[in-house]
C-alpha angles and dihedrals in degrees: 000000000000091000091051090050092050091048091050091050091048093052091045090053093049090047090050091049091052092049094045094047094069089239123124127244111199136182136190117233110193094163094083096173088068090076087064102037100033106016098139094049093046092053093042091054092047093050093047091050097048098253112166099172132038121197100207120195113233113231105180093180100055106026126059125220090246089060092053089047094053093046094048093046093052091044091053090051085063093046093256120137121210124212123196107246122206140150150108131192088254090062086076091068127087090237090064099047088104090058092049093051092044089055091052090048092050091054092046091049092047092051090049093054101047136064120275093254090053097055129110111248091224146313124291119200125201104175109143101181089175084083089068118100089236090066089074095044101040113006094167093057092048090049093049093053093044092050092046090055093047091047089058090050092050090057091057091078097227125131109264136180121187136202117234133173116251090247094060090105087066094055112088125213110247114257096021134089119232093351108133129208090239092053091049091053094044091053089059104033131044099224137035118193105209115216091217095169106184130121099222128060097208133054137062091291096034131119094265098047092047092053100048100087094050090046090054092048091049093048091054089055096040090244134129140248128200115198113223129199133190126244100169125091111272136200091208095079139283096278094066097062144041090219092112097038097047137219099300091055090046093052091050092052091046089052090052089048092052092048093052097042102038091092090064110092091212095055106107102170144277138292136202123218121200103052098185091049090048091054092045094051091045091054093046092052095052105278119137 
């Protein structure tokens, strides 16, 4: 009981620090139905753990606009912003440009038809076309089609943030010399959420080291980077997730990350992927 209380106090302090620092703490919620069946608990957990931004997957088939509106309104009452999350590796292909633009149009239409306090704060793309088989066979062609689709999105004039892997600064835009994928995206969108999936902050392959190049690129363009970590179980190896270490270890490493990166003008905060695993670990380690 004492241990659980101490753990709860520790997490509360770290959550307070994150909120008070002016930096964001985001999380992806792919399980959209939870905003209907478990709305109050989802928001209570987010508030208790210092979440300032939710990237909420849009499921047009299972969730009604009125449900999004209620969730966003209640989230905003707790100073939590909600972005409309969408994406699939196939959205990086020219054949799926129509789907990408229809998603943007759906969000724009939704925002137009609800009250101000019920609106999404922006669009959040998680596309990841490097997961397609064609990435291995013809990376340049996949990149060209992905960038063409994103260029069309950028011309829509809506606020967009986009997920990128931490190694995106090493991927060069076809036809250019020393022009990275991350720089290309940062020139068009205000915020990149870096999927910096490591379970230690320090070291040559740690969270901090892997974020530095993108932070420098963003600073030169007056743009922002959010550093994301993984909480869910992963088949890519233990070092990419905090699933084994648990939530307390994750919060400590995120705190170290904030302390080291806060001097970078482009550092906007952190984000946690794997919402169900985050809740589960929190409960196991003494959270309520």
